[in-house]
C-alpha positions as CSV (number, residue, x, y, z in Angstrom):
1,S,0.0,0.0,0.0
2,C,1.0,3.6,-0.6
3,S,-0.2,7.1,0.1
4,G,-1.4,9.6,-2.4
5,T,-3.0,12.9,-2.7
6,V,-5.7,14.2,-5.1
7,V,-4.6,16.9,-7.5
8,D,-7.0,19.8,-8.3
9,S,-7.5,18.9,-11.9
10,A,-10.3,19.6,-14.4
11,N,-11.9,16.1,-14.0
12,L,-10.9,15.7,-10.3
13,N,-9.4,12.3,-11.2
14,V,-5.6,12.7,-10.8
15,V,-3.6,11.4,-7.8
16,F,0.1,12.1,-7.0
17,T,1.9,9.2,-5.4
18,A,5.4,7.7,-5.4
19,G,7.0,6.1,-8.4
20,H,7.6,2.9,-6.4
21,C,3.8,2.7,-6.1
22,V,3.3,2.4,-9.8
23,F,6.6,0.7,-11.0
24,D,8.4,-2.1,-9.1
25,L,12.1,-1.9,-9.6
26,A,12.7,-5.4,-8.2
27,T,10.6,-7.0,-11.0
28,G,11.1,-4.2,-13.6
29,S,7.4,-4.1,-14.2
30,W,4.4,-1.8,-13.8
31,V,1.8,-2.6,-11.1
32,E,-1.2,-4.5,-12.5
33,N,-4.0,-2.9,-10.5
34,I,-4.2,0.3,-8.6
35,A,-6.9,2.0,-6.5
36,F,-7.1,5.2,-4.4
37,V,-9.1,5.0,-1.2
38,P,-9.3,8.4,0.4
39,G,-9.7,8.4,4.2
40,Y,-9.1,4.7,4.5
41,E,-8.7,3.6,8.1
42,N,-9.1,0.2,9.8
43,G,-11.0,-1.2,6.8
44,E,-13.3,1.8,6.5
45,T,-13.6,3.5,3.1
46,P,-15.7,6.6,3.9
47,Y,-15.3,8.2,0.5
48,G,-15.3,5.2,-1.7
49,I,-12.7,3.4,-3.8
50,F,-11.4,4.8,-7.1
51,Y,-9.6,2.5,-9.5
52,G,-6.8,3.8,-11.7
53,S,-6.9,3.4,-15.4
54,Q,-3.5,4.8,-16.3
55,W,-0.3,5.4,-14.3
56,I,3.1,6.9,-15.0
57,T,6.4,7.7,-13.4
58,T,9.6,9.3,-14.4
59,R,12.1,7.8,-16.7
60,Q,14.8,8.3,-14.0
61,W,12.8,6.2,-11.5
62,V,12.4,3.4,-14.0
63,E,16.0,3.4,-15.2
64,S,17.9,4.0,-12.0
65,G,15.6,4.0,-9.0
66,S,16.7,7.5,-8.2
67,N,14.9,8.7,-5.1
68,S,15.0,12.2,-6.4
69,Y,12.6,11.1,-9.2
70,D,10.4,8.7,-7.1
71,I,7.1,10.4,-8.3
72,G,4.1,8.7,-9.8
73,V,0.8,9.9,-11.2
74,V,-2.5,7.9,-11.5
């Protein structure tokens, strides 16, 4: 699991997170499924569950795992 924050965007459907949340350096692959659950605590999902349809990260994270570029967008 990872944390994320909603970005004030036109469709209100963009979340910033970490690059390691969308691309796994150990396996060299993108995550297969991703969901954002705002306010999640102890199994409670007070605002619902929002599933990602696309996710990206920086080239520097994918190629070298540089923490300076550990940024992801869903």
